[in-house]
N, C-alpha and C positions, 0 to 999 in steps of 0.2 A: 646786226649792229646797222644804225643808221649813219650814214659820211655823209657830211657836207659837205657837196660838190664845188661850192659857192666858195670856201673858206679854203681848200684843196689849192683852188684854180690862183686865187691871189695869194698864196703863200707860192707857188709855184711862180707866179711871174715877178714878186718879190726877189725872188731868190735868182733869177734869171736878170733882174735887173743892179743886184748886186757887181759891184766889181772892186773890192776892196782889195789890195793885193796884198797877199800875208808873206810876213818875211821870209820863210821857210822858201818861195817863190823862184823860178831859176831866171837868171835874169842878169841886169847887168849891176845893180846891185848887192846879187851875192857872189858875181864875180869878184867887185872890187873889193867885196868883205873876205875871201877863201884868200884873195893874193895878197893881202893886208895879213891877214894872221898867218900865211907861208911866208912873209919879210919879218914877222916877230922872231917866230920857230928860225929861223937861218939868223936873227943876229944872237939870237937867245945861245945859242950852241958853240958861235964864235966865241962870245964873254966866258961861254961857263962852259 
């Protein structure tokens, strides 16, 4: 089976350049989401 080295190389380079932040990534955004969810659970327990 013949592999296209140039194609594979370009795909690897493109993947290395991609720096899109995923929603499940650890960081400030996720910490804020977890804190917000915890606060919502606290208030729902007090009212219900």
